[in-house]
C-alpha positions as CSV (number, residue, x, y, z in Angstrom):
1,M,-27.6,80.0,97.0
2,Q,-28.7,83.2,98.3
3,L,-27.0,85.0,95.7
4,F,-28.9,82.8,93.0
5,L,-32.1,83.2,94.4
6,I,-31.5,87.3,94.4
7,D,-30.2,87.2,91.0
8,R,-33.3,85.0,90.1
9,I,-35.5,87.3,92.1
10,T,-34.2,90.6,90.3
11,Q,-34.5,88.6,86.5
12,L,-38.3,87.8,87.6
13,V,-38.9,91.4,88.0
14,F,-37.1,93.2,85.4
15,N,-38.3,90.5,83.0
16,L,-42.0,91.5,84.0
17,P,-44.2,93.4,81.1
18,K,-44.7,96.3,81.1
19,G,-47.1,98.2,83.5
20,K,-46.9,94.4,86.0
21,E,-44.1,95.7,88.1
22,I,-44.0,94.3,91.6
23,E,-44.1,97.1,94.2
24,A,-41.0,98.1,96.8
25,S,-42.7,96.4,99.9
26,A,-43.2,93.4,97.9
27,L,-39.9,92.9,95.9
28,W,-38.1,93.6,99.6
29,S,-40.4,90.9,101.2
30,M,-39.1,88.5,98.2
31,W,-35.2,89.8,98.8
32,T,-35.6,89.0,102.8
33,G,-37.8,85.7,102.3
34,A,-35.3,84.6,100.0
35,A,-32.5,84.9,102.6
36,R,-34.7,83.5,105.4
37,F,-36.5,80.2,103.7
38,F,-33.8,78.6,101.4
39,K,-30.9,77.9,103.6
40,P,-28.2,75.2,102.9
41,A,-29.5,71.5,103.1
42,N,-28.2,70.9,106.6
43,E,-30.1,73.7,107.9
44,N,-33.7,72.1,108.2
45,R,-35.3,74.6,110.3
46,M,-34.9,78.1,111.1
47,S,-32.9,79.7,113.9
48,E,-34.4,80.6,116.9
49,H,-33.9,84.7,116.5
50,D,-35.4,84.0,112.9
51,L,-38.7,83.1,114.7
52,P,-41.4,85.8,116.1
53,D,-41.1,86.0,120.0
54,D,-43.8,87.1,122.3
55,E,-42.9,90.5,122.0
56,T,-43.4,90.7,118.4
57,A,-46.7,88.3,118.6
58,S,-47.9,90.7,120.7
59,Q,-47.2,93.9,118.6
60,A,-48.6,91.5,115.2
61,V,-52.1,91.4,117.3
62,L,-52.1,95.2,117.6
63,S,-51.2,95.6,113.9
64,P,-54.1,96.3,111.6
65,F,-53.8,93.5,109.4
66,A,-53.8,91.0,112.3
67,S,-56.5,93.1,114.1
68,S,-58.6,92.9,111.2
69,L,-58.2,89.2,110.7
70,S,-59.1,88.8,114.3
71,R,-62.2,90.5,114.1
72,A,-63.6,89.0,110.8
73,L,-62.8,85.4,111.9
74,H,-64.1,85.7,115.4
75,A,-67.4,87.5,114.1
76,E,-68.0,84.2,111.6
77,L,-67.1,81.9,114.1
78,T,-70.0,83.3,116.6
79,E,-72.1,83.5,113.9
80,L,-71.5,79.8,113.4
81,N,-72.1,79.1,117.1
82,R,-75.5,81.1,117.0
83,E,-76.4,78.6,114.5
84,G,-75.6,75.7,116.8
85,V,-72.4,74.6,114.8
86,Q,-70.3,73.1,118.0
87,L,-66.6,73.8,117.7
88,P,-64.4,71.5,120.2
89,E,-61.2,73.5,121.6
90,P,-58.9,74.2,120.5
91,V,-60.5,75.1,117.5
92,A,-59.2,72.9,114.4
93,M,-58.7,75.1,111.5
94,L,-57.3,73.8,107.7
95,V,-55.7,76.6,106.4
96,G,-55.1,76.8,102.6
97,L,-51.3,77.5,101.8
98,S,-50.5,78.2,97.9
99,G,-47.1,79.7,99.2
100,G,-48.2,83.3,97.3
101,V,-48.7,86.6,99.4
102,D,-51.9,86.4,100.7
103,S,-51.8,82.6,102.1
104,T,-48.5,83.2,103.4
105,A,-49.7,86.4,105.2
106,L,-52.9,84.9,106.4
107,L,-50.7,81.6,108.2
108,V,-48.3,83.9,109.5
109,A,-50.5,86.1,111.3
110,L,-53.0,83.2,112.5
111,N,-50.1,81.7,113.8
112,M,-49.3,84.7,116.0
113,L,-52.9,84.7,116.9
114,K,-53.4,81.1,118.1
115,S,-52.2,81.4,121.4
116,Q,-54.4,83.8,122.8
117,F,-57.3,82.3,121.0
118,N,-56.9,78.4,121.5
119,W,-56.6,77.7,117.6
120,R,-55.0,74.4,116.4
121,L,-53.6,75.5,113.3
122,V,-53.0,72.9,110.2
123,A,-51.4,73.9,106.5
124,C,-52.5,72.4,103.6
125,H,-50.8,72.8,100.2
126,I,-52.1,71.7,96.7
127,N,-49.4,71.0,94.3
128,H,-51.3,70.7,91.3
129,R,-48.0,69.8,89.4
130,L,-48.9,72.2,86.1
131,R,-45.9,74.5,86.1
132,G,-42.9,71.6,86.8
133,K,-39.9,72.7,88.9
134,D,-41.7,75.9,89.7
135,S,-44.6,74.0,91.5
136,D,-42.3,71.9,93.4
137,E,-40.5,75.0,94.6
138,D,-43.8,76.3,96.0
139,E,-44.2,73.3,98.0
140,E,-41.0,73.3,99.6
141,F,-41.7,77.0,100.5
142,C,-44.7,76.1,101.9
143,R,-43.1,72.9,103.6
144,R,-40.2,75.3,105.2
145,L,-42.4,78.0,106.4
146,C,-44.6,76.0,108.4
147,D,-41.3,74.1,109.9
148,S,-40.3,78.0,110.5
149,L,-43.5,78.2,112.8
150,A,-43.7,75.1,114.2
151,V,-47.5,74.6,112.0
152,E,-48.4,71.2,110.8
153,F,-48.0,70.8,107.3
154,V,-50.1,68.3,104.7
155,S,-49.1,68.5,101.0
156,I,-51.3,67.0,98.4
157,R,-49.6,66.3,94.7
158,L,-52.1,65.7,92.4
159,D,-51.7,63.9,89.0
160,A,-49.8,66.2,86.0
161,P,-51.6,66.3,83.3
162,K,-51.0,64.5,79.9
163,G,-49.8,65.9,76.7
164,R,-51.5,69.4,75.8
165,D,-54.2,68.6,78.2
166,Y,-54.6,71.4,80.8
167,P,-57.5,71.7,83.8
168,S,-60.1,74.4,83.6
169,E,-59.7,77.2,86.0
170,N,-62.9,75.7,87.3
171,L,-61.8,71.8,87.6
172,L,-58.8,73.1,89.5
173,R,-60.7,74.8,92.1
174,E,-63.1,71.8,92.2
175,R,-60.3,69.6,92.7
176,R,-58.6,71.9,95.5
177,Y,-61.6,72.3,97.6
178,E,-62.1,68.1,97.3
179,K,-58.7,67.9,98.8
180,L,-59.4,70.2,101.6
181,L,-62.4,68.9,102.5
182,E,-60.9,65.3,102.7
183,T,-57.5,66.4,104.6
184,A,-60.3,68.5,106.8
185,K,-62.2,65.5,107.9
186,E,-58.8,63.5,108.6
187,H,-57.8,66.3,111.0
188,A,-61.0,66.9,112.8
189,A,-60.9,70.1,111.2
190,K,-64.7,71.9,111.0
191,I,-63.0,75.0,109.9
192,I,-61.1,75.6,106.4
193,L,-59.8,79.1,105.7
194,T,-58.6,80.4,102.7
195,A,-57.2,83.7,102.0
196,H,-59.4,85.6,99.0
197,T,-59.0,89.1,99.4
198,L,-61.0,92.1,98.6
199,D,-59.1,92.3,95.3
200,D,-59.9,89.0,94.5
201,Q,-63.8,89.8,95.4
202,A,-63.6,92.9,92.9
203,E,-62.1,91.0,90.3
204,T,-64.6,87.7,90.6
205,M,-67.5,90.7,90.2
206,L,-65.8,92.4,87.1
207,F,-65.2,89.0,85.5
208,R,-68.7,88.0,85.9
209,L,-70.4,90.7,84.7
210,L,-68.1,91.0,81.4
211,R,-68.6,87.4,81.0
212,G,-72.4,87.5,81.9
213,T,-74.4,86.9,84.9
214,S,-77.3,87.5,86.9
215,P,-77.8,90.0,90.4
216,A,-76.9,86.4,92.2
217,G,-73.8,86.1,90.3
218,L,-72.7,89.6,91.5
219,T,-73.0,88.6,94.9
220,G,-69.6,87.2,94.8
221,M,-68.1,85.0,97.3
222,D,-69.7,84.1,100.6
223,A,-67.4,85.0,103.6
224,R,-68.7,81.9,105.3
225,R,-70.4,78.5,103.7
226,E,-70.9,74.9,104.4
227,L,-68.4,73.6,102.0
228,Q,-70.6,70.8,101.6
229,Q,-74.0,70.4,102.5
230,D,-74.6,68.1,105.8
231,E,-70.8,67.5,106.2
232,G,-70.6,69.8,108.4
233,V,-67.1,71.8,107.7
234,Y,-67.2,75.5,106.7
235,L,-65.3,77.6,104.3
236,I,-64.2,81.1,105.7
237,R,-62.8,83.9,104.0
238,P,-61.6,86.3,106.6
239,L,-59.5,88.2,104.5
240,L,-62.5,89.2,101.9
241,G,-62.4,93.0,103.7
242,V,-58.7,93.5,103.2
243,R,-56.4,94.5,100.1
244,K,-53.8,92.8,98.7
245,T,-51.3,95.4,99.4
246,A,-52.1,95.2,103.1
247,C,-50.9,91.4,102.7
248,E,-47.4,92.9,100.9
249,R,-47.1,95.3,103.8
250,F,-48.0,93.2,106.3
251,L,-45.3,90.4,105.2
252,A,-42.7,93.1,104.7
253,S,-43.5,94.4,108.3
254,Q,-42.6,91.0,109.3
255,Q,-39.6,90.4,106.8
256,M,-41.5,87.3,105.1
257,G,-41.0,86.4,101.9
258,H,-43.7,84.8,99.5
259,R,-43.6,82.9,96.0
260,V,-45.3,84.4,93.1
261,D,-46.6,82.5,90.4
262,L,-45.6,83.7,86.6
263,S,-48.5,82.2,85.4
264,N,-50.6,84.5,86.9
265,F,-49.2,87.2,84.4
266,D,-50.1,85.3,81.3
267,D,-53.0,87.5,80.1
268,R,-54.5,84.4,77.3
269,F,-56.7,83.6,80.2
270,A,-59.3,85.9,80.6
271,R,-58.8,86.3,84.4
272,N,-55.5,86.9,84.1
273,F,-56.3,89.7,81.2
274,I,-58.7,91.4,83.7
275,R,-56.2,91.4,86.7
276,T,-53.1,92.1,84.5
277,N,-54.4,94.6,82.1
278,L,-57.8,95.8,82.7
279,I,-57.6,96.7,86.6
280,P,-54.4,98.7,86.5
281,E,-55.9,100.6,84.2
282,I,-59.2,101.4,86.2
283,D,-57.1,101.7,89.3
284,K,-55.4,104.9,87.9
285,R,-58.6,106.4,86.8
286,F,-61.3,104.9,89.8
287,P,-58.9,104.5,92.8
288,G,-60.8,102.7,95.6
289,W,-63.4,101.1,93.2
290,Q,-62.9,98.0,95.2
291,E,-64.3,99.4,98.2
292,R,-67.4,101.1,96.0
293,T,-67.6,97.7,94.3
294,E,-68.1,95.9,97.9
295,R,-70.8,98.4,98.9
296,L,-72.8,97.3,95.7
297,R,-72.0,93.8,96.2
298,T,-73.5,94.0,99.7
299,I,-76.8,95.6,98.4
300,L,-77.0,92.8,95.7
301,H,-76.3,90.2,98.6
302,D,-79.2,91.1,100.6
303,D,-81.8,92.2,98.0
304,E,-81.1,88.4,96.9
305,D,-81.5,87.2,100.0
306,Y,-84.9,88.9,100.5
307,L,-85.9,87.9,96.8
308,S,-84.9,84.1,97.5
309,R,-87.4,84.4,100.1
310,L,-90.3,85.5,98.3
311,T,-89.0,82.9,95.6
312,D,-89.3,80.1,98.3
313,E,-93.1,81.5,99.3
314,A,-94.1,81.6,95.5
315,M,-93.2,78.3,94.9
316,K,-95.3,76.8,97.6
317,K,-98.3,78.2,95.7
318,L,-97.3,77.0,92.3
319,N,-94.8,74.1,92.7
320,F,-96.3,70.4,93.0
321,S,-95.7,67.0,92.2
322,D,-98.1,63.7,91.0
323,R,-97.8,60.2,89.8
324,E,-96.2,61.8,86.6
325,G,-93.5,64.1,88.2
326,E,-93.2,67.5,89.0
327,Y,-95.1,70.4,87.7
328,I,-95.8,73.9,88.0
329,L,-99.2,75.3,87.6
330,L,-99.2,77.9,84.9
331,E,-102.0,80.3,85.5
332,P,-100.7,81.5,89.2
333,C,-97.0,81.6,87.5
334,R,-98.2,83.7,84.6
335,K,-99.8,86.3,87.7
336,L,-95.9,86.6,89.1
337,A,-93.7,89.5,88.5
338,L,-90.9,88.7,85.8
339,P,-88.1,88.6,88.6
340,L,-89.6,85.8,90.5
341,Q,-90.8,83.6,87.3
342,R,-87.1,83.8,86.3
343,R,-86.1,82.7,89.7
344,I,-88.4,79.8,90.1
345,M,-87.3,78.4,86.8
346,A,-83.7,78.8,87.6
347,R,-84.5,76.9,90.8
348,L,-86.6,74.4,89.0
349,F,-83.2,74.0,86.3
350,E,-81.4,73.2,89.1
351,R,-83.4,70.7,91.1
352,H,-83.4,69.0,87.7
353,G,-79.4,68.9,86.5
354,V,-79.6,72.0,83.9
355,E,-77.6,74.8,84.3
356,P,-79.6,78.0,84.4
357,N,-78.9,80.9,81.5
358,F,-80.8,83.7,80.2
359,Q,-81.5,81.8,76.7
360,R,-83.2,78.7,78.3
361,I,-85.1,80.7,81.0
362,E,-86.7,82.8,78.3
363,L,-87.6,79.9,76.3
364,V,-89.6,77.9,79.1
365,L,-91.1,81.5,80.1
366,A,-92.3,81.7,76.3
367,L,-93.9,78.1,76.7
368,I,-95.9,79.7,79.8
369,D,-97.0,82.1,77.8
370,E,-97.8,80.4,75.0
371,G,-99.7,77.7,77.0
372,S,-98.7,75.0,74.9
373,G,-95.7,73.3,73.6
374,A,-92.0,71.9,74.7
375,V,-88.4,73.2,74.7
376,S,-85.4,70.5,75.0
377,L,-83.4,71.7,77.9
378,S,-80.3,69.5,77.7
379,S,-80.4,65.9,76.5
380,T,-81.5,64.6,79.6
381,C,-84.5,67.3,80.2
382,E,-87.3,68.9,78.4
383,A,-89.8,71.1,79.6
384,R,-93.3,70.4,78.2
385,V,-96.9,72.2,78.5
386,S,-99.6,70.3,79.0
387,S,-103.3,71.4,80.3
388,D,-102.3,73.8,82.8
389,K,-99.2,72.7,84.0
390,L,-95.6,72.7,83.1
391,R,-93.7,70.0,83.3
392,W,-90.5,68.3,83.7
393,L,-89.7,64.9,81.4
394,N,-86.9,62.7,80.5
395,P,-86.9,63.2,76.9
396,D,-85.0,60.0,76.0
397,H,-87.8,57.9,77.2
398,G,-91.3,58.1,76.0
399,E,-94.4,56.1,77.1
400,N,-92.7,52.9,75.7
401,G,-89.1,53.6,76.9
402,N,-88.0,54.8,73.4
403,A,-86.1,58.0,72.6
404,S,-89.0,60.5,72.1
405,A,-90.3,61.9,68.6
406,F,-89.5,65.3,70.2
407,M,-85.9,65.2,71.0
408,R,-85.4,63.2,67.7
409,T,-86.2,66.0,66.0
410,R,-83.9,68.4,67.7
411,Q,-82.2,70.6,65.4
412,T,-80.4,74.4,65.5
413,V,-80.0,76.3,62.3
414,I,-76.1,77.2,62.7
415,R,-75.6,81.2,61.8
416,L,-72.2,81.6,60.0
417,P,-70.5,85.1,60.3
418,D,-71.7,87.5,58.1
419,G,-70.5,91.1,57.0
420,D,-67.8,92.3,59.0
421,K,-68.3,90.4,61.6
422,S,-65.7,87.5,62.5
423,F,-67.6,85.4,65.2
424,S,-70.9,84.2,65.3
425,T,-72.0,82.0,68.5
426,N,-75.0,79.6,68.4
427,V,-76.7,78.4,71.4
428,I,-77.5,74.8,71.2
429,S,-79.7,74.3,74.2
430,W,-80.8,70.9,74.2
431,L,-76.8,70.0,74.0
432,N,-75.8,72.4,77.2
433,K,-73.2,73.7,74.5
434,S,-72.8,77.0,72.3
435,L,-71.3,76.0,68.8
436,Q,-68.9,79.2,68.2
437,V,-67.9,79.6,64.3
438,E,-64.9,82.3,63.2
439,K,-64.5,83.7,60.0
440,L,-60.7,83.2,59.3
441,A,-59.2,85.9,57.5
442,R,-55.7,85.1,56.9
443,P,-54.2,81.6,55.7
444,L,-52.7,79.5,59.1
445,A,-48.8,78.9,58.7
446,G,-47.4,75.9,58.4
447,A,-50.8,74.6,56.2
448,S,-49.9,72.6,53.0
449,A,-51.5,73.3,49.9
450,G,-53.4,70.9,48.3
451,T,-54.0,68.8,51.7
452,G,-54.5,71.4,54.4
453,V,-52.4,69.4,56.6
454,R,-50.9,71.4,59.0
455,Q,-49.1,70.9,62.6
456,G,-51.7,71.6,65.3
457,F,-55.0,71.0,63.2
458,P,-57.4,69.4,65.1
459,A,-58.0,65.5,65.1
460,G,-60.9,65.1,62.6
461,H,-62.5,63.4,65.4
462,A,-62.4,66.0,67.9
463,F,-65.4,68.5,68.9
464,E,-62.7,71.8,67.3
465,I,-62.3,71.7,63.7
466,L,-60.9,74.0,61.1
467,V,-62.4,73.7,57.9
468,D,-63.0,74.8,54.2
469,L,-66.7,75.8,54.2
470,T,-66.5,76.8,50.2
471,H,-68.4,74.3,48.6
472,V,-71.1,73.6,51.4
473,Q,-74.8,74.4,50.5
474,E,-76.4,76.5,53.3
475,P,-78.1,76.7,55.6
476,L,-76.2,74.5,58.0
477,T,-78.1,73.0,60.6
478,L,-77.2,70.6,64.0
479,R,-79.2,67.5,64.7
480,T,-79.4,64.0,66.0
481,R,-79.0,61.4,63.1
482,R,-82.0,60.9,60.9
483,P,-82.9,57.5,58.7
484,G,-81.3,58.1,55.3
485,D,-78.5,60.1,56.0
486,V,-75.5,60.0,54.1
487,I,-71.8,61.2,54.4
488,Q,-68.8,61.3,52.0
489,P,-66.2,60.3,54.6
490,F,-62.9,62.2,54.5
491,G,-60.6,60.5,51.9
492,M,-63.3,59.1,49.6
493,S,-64.7,59.8,46.4
494,E,-68.4,58.5,47.2
495,L,-71.3,58.7,49.5
496,V,-72.0,56.1,52.2
497,R,-74.9,55.6,54.8
498,L,-74.2,57.6,57.8
499,K,-75.7,53.9,59.8
500,K,-72.7,51.8,57.8
501,Y,-70.0,54.9,58.9
502,L,-71.1,55.3,62.5
503,H,-70.5,51.8,62.5
504,T,-67.1,51.7,61.0
505,H,-66.2,54.2,63.7
506,K,-68.3,52.7,66.6
507,N,-65.3,53.3,68.9
508,R,-65.5,56.8,68.7
509,L,-69.0,57.0,68.7
510,A,-68.5,55.8,72.8
511,D,-66.8,59.4,73.3
512,T,-69.8,61.6,71.8
513,R,-71.6,60.9,75.0
514,V,-69.4,63.8,76.0
515,L,-71.2,66.1,73.8
516,M,-74.4,64.4,74.7
517,E,-74.2,64.8,78.3
518,T,-74.8,60.6,78.8
519,A,-71.3,60.0,80.5
520,E,-73.3,58.8,83.3
521,R,-76.4,57.1,81.8
522,P,-76.5,53.3,80.9
523,G,-74.9,52.4,77.7
524,G,-77.2,50.5,75.6
525,G,-75.5,49.4,73.4
526,F,-74.7,50.7,69.5
527,E,-78.3,51.0,68.5
528,Q,-78.8,53.7,71.2
529,E,-75.5,55.6,71.0
530,Q,-75.7,56.1,66.7
531,S,-79.3,57.0,67.3
532,R,-78.2,60.0,69.4
533,A,-75.1,60.8,67.5
534,V,-75.3,64.6,66.8
535,V,-74.5,65.6,63.1
536,L,-73.7,69.1,61.2
537,V,-75.4,69.1,57.8
538,D,-76.1,71.2,54.8
539,T,-78.9,70.7,52.3
540,T,-77.4,67.6,51.2
541,E,-75.5,65.8,53.6
542,V,-73.6,65.2,56.7
543,L,-70.6,67.3,57.0
544,W,-69.4,66.7,60.4
545,V,-69.9,63.8,63.1
546,P,-68.6,65.9,66.5
547,G,-66.3,63.5,67.5
548,V,-65.9,60.7,65.2
549,G,-65.2,62.6,61.7
550,L,-65.3,65.0,59.1
551,S,-67.0,64.8,55.4
552,E,-64.1,65.3,52.3
553,K,-66.4,68.1,51.7
554,L,-64.9,70.0,54.0
555,R,-61.3,69.3,53.1
556,V,-58.8,72.1,53.5
557,K,-57.6,72.4,49.8
558,D,-56.0,76.0,50.0
559,R,-56.5,77.2,53.9
560,P,-59.5,76.9,56.3
561,T,-62.1,79.3,56.0
562,H,-63.9,79.0,59.6
563,S,-63.0,77.2,62.8
564,L,-66.2,75.6,64.5
565,K,-65.8,74.5,68.2
566,F,-68.0,73.6,70.9
567,I,-68.0,75.6,74.0
568,D,-69.9,74.7,77.5
569,L,-72.5,77.1,78.2
570,N,-71.9,79.2,81.2
571,C,-72.1,77.0,84.7
572,D,-71.3,79.5,87.5
573,R,-74.0,79.1,90.8
574,G,-76.4,82.0,90.3
575,V,-75.3,82.7,86.7
576,I,-78.3,83.3,84.2
577,A,-75.8,84.3,81.4
C-alpha cells in the first residue's frame, strides 16, 4: 500500500502543469505522511511512537509557526472577552479541516497547544462529494489524522451534485459555513477556526480587484467576525498573518502529511487561474508583495471603519420613515461628499435586498441630482423621486395592488459586439443580472448543417442560448411582455400570439421566476406569471423567452453566430462593481 501511495504521489507531482511543481518540503511532507497515515486496515490508530511526546509538544510551542498561531488566537480571544463574550472553560473550538496543508497544520499545532491553554478541540470535515473517490479519501485522511491526535472528529457528507450541475464557489462556501455553524452549536462551541492564510488574503484582494470592487471589498477577510448575527458563534482566522510556506515547513518538521486537491490546479476557474498563472509570475517579479498588500489592506480597513462611522452619522440626518415607507431627504443628501453619498446608497440597497453595484448606485444618484424620475433596481425594488424625497417602493404593487406601470415598461436595449470586439455585456439592473453576448468567430465542432443541432447545445428553455442572429431586425431589446406580442415558435412556420405560446408552455413559465427573482414571492397563478415574463425582441417580434423557448427566427442553419447568457451581477459583501 505504501509503495502504491508513493507511486501515486510521484505521478501527481510529475504530472502537474509546468510551473506548478510542489516545493521540496511539501513533497517530503506528502511522502512521509503517506507512510504514517495510510496503514493496513487492522491498524486503526498510530503507534505510540508516532504521537508527539511532551518534549516535542514543548518544542512546538516555541516554534515560529506555533508561536505565531498562539499569539494571534490569544489576541482574538482577548478581544472577544473585552466585548463581553463569555467563553466557558475549557474553551470549545470547532476546527474546519479539509485535509489540505493549511488546515492540517492548524489542527496539528492547536493540538500541541491545547493543554497549555485549556482548549477543547473538535475537527469538522465537510465532504462536498464533488471529486468522487478523491473526496472520500480526503475524508478518510482527516478521520485517521484526528484518530492519531485523539481529537474528536465530525464528518458531514453533502448531497453530490446531479448531472452537469456544479455549484458555484459562493454556494459551496455558504454551505460550508452553514454546516460549521450547525455543528458548532451541537458541540457547544462558540469559536470556529478556519485556516485561511496571508496567501489566501492576498489572492482574495487580487481577485476582487480584477473582477471589480469597492474600497470595502479590498478590506479582505476579517480575522474575527460573528458568523451569523445574534447567534453568539464567532469565526476566527488565526493564520491570516502566516504564509502558506510556513504551514508546509511546519508539517515537514513534524513529518506530517496532507492532502492535495488537484481541482485547485484547474485554471478554467477564475481564482485558480489567478493562483496558478498570475501569482507565480508576480512572485518572481515582486517578491514579498503579499506582505505589502497586507499593509495596504490594513490602511483601507481603518479608512473604511472611519467612513462607516461618518455614514452612520449622515444617515441619522436624512434617512426617515413615514406611513408610505422609508425615504431620504434630497437636499441634505446633495450637500454630502460623493463618497458618503455612495456609501449611503450601498447601505440602503442592502437594507432593501438589492445588491449594490456601481451602475445601480450611479443611476440613483443621477435621480437625486435631477430631482425627478424613477429607476427599477430589481424586480422587487424601485427608487422613485417625489417632491423632496427619494422613496423605496415595491414595483409589483401600485395603489390598487396591480403591477406598476413603471415595472411593466422596463426595457434595456441590448448592444451586440461590433467591430473587432467579440463580447458585449449589458447590465439589466431591474433583473439583477447582465446579459453577455459573444460573437462566435468559428463554427462550433459537431454542428449539423441545416439543423443547428449539436451535442452540448443548451436546451431551448435554458437561460443560455447559441443562435443565428443573421435574420433579426436590430435593435434588440429585453423587456417584459406586452399585449399584442407575437412569436414564431421554434419549428413552426407561422406567428402566434405570445399569450397563447406561454399558455402552451406554462409548466416552463414558473421556472422563469428564477430570472425575475420571484422565487420567494406568492405565486398568483398563470395570469400574473405571464404578465411578468421577460422577452427578447427585435423590431417586429419576440425572439426569445428566457427559460421558456426560442423563435424559429434564431434557428442555427449553418453555424451559430452568437451566444447569449444571463449572469448574476456581483454580490460579494462590500462590492460596488
